[in-house]
C-alpha positions, 0 to 999 in steps of 0.5 A: 090178704084179709079173713073171710066172714059169714053173713054175721060176721063171724071168721070162717073156720074151716078144720080149726083153721082160719080162712084167709082171701088172697089178692087172687080171690082164692081161700085158703084156711091158715095154720097158725101152728105150723106157720111158728114152728116153721119160723123158728126152724127157719130161725134155727136154720140161719142162727146154723148159716151164720156160725158156719160162716163165722167159722169159714171165715175165721179158718180163712185167716190161717191162709192170708199171704197166698194169693197163688192157689194152685202154686200153693197146692203145686208146691205142698205136692212136691213136698209131700213127694220128697218127705215120701222120700220118694226118689222119682221126678213130682211130675212122674208122681203126679203122672202115676197118680193120673193113670191109677185115677183113670183104671178106678174110673174105668172100673167103677164107671158101670157103676156110676152109671147103674146108680146114674139110671136108678136115681132116673127110675127113682126119679120116673117112679115118683113124679109120675105116680104122683101125676098118676095118684093126684086127686087134683088131676081126678076131679078138676083136669078134662085130658089124662095124667100122662097128658098132664104130666107131659106139659107140667112134669118139667116143673117137678124135680127129687130134692132129698128124697121130696118132690119140689115145684118151681115156676117158669122163673125157677122159684120153689112154689111154697104152701099158701096153707103152711107158709114156709114150706114146700107145697105138696104136690097137688098145690103145686100142680094147682099154682102152675095151672092157675098160671097157665094161659090155656087152661080153660081148655085142659079142665073140666068144665065143672071144676074150672072155676075152682082154680080161676079157670075161664071155662070153655063155653058150652054147647047142647047139654051143656057140653064144653065147646072149643071153636076150631081158632081155639084149637089152631092156637094150642100147642100141639100135645094141647091139640092132642088132648083136646082132640082126645076129648073130643072124640070121648065126648067130653066136648065139642069142637065147633067151626 
């Protein structure tokens, strides 16, 4: 990437940040302060990971000579039963433990199911709310937020309470303006749309070029047009959104 210069050869600055032009021609302000802070944080995390690895290697040396971990655990269980002076066979003790564990699982299963339900509801509210409140969708998309979510929602998830987006290969999407930081919701959605082959059918004509889309044709009055062949090539969800846009007069279907 390279710095963006104005007609006089001066660096273009937005909100105090120099603007860089990436290889795909997208212009992104570079936050140097945030980048330095991120590098410092990552260095600290790397040190922490190294120290944990060294500690794990040190503890692992205590188990040198033990090749069969299952056999060692079984032997320790038998010894524990003997140490407790339980005059029953070790196998019976294991059976009792299994029954107790089963009873506890049955008792707390409703709570586990409720927690799972609440987690799903939280995910739906956070992710769905991000789509419904998205400024990017409101300004640049020709389809409503629920249809955008139907197409791109699976790319977003909650991790440690934060919304995280991943590409089709499962890689997390990171910010271009703040390298090392995860992309914000709108920034991640824009990256996903840029990689979507049918993006010109879901973006408004006036906003498509801003996201790198090709844009549809224009009919009378500048209305965007979609040919019958283009419409038939769309996935079912995209056909539904295109038909809805046509019914609202936002675009025209032509043969």
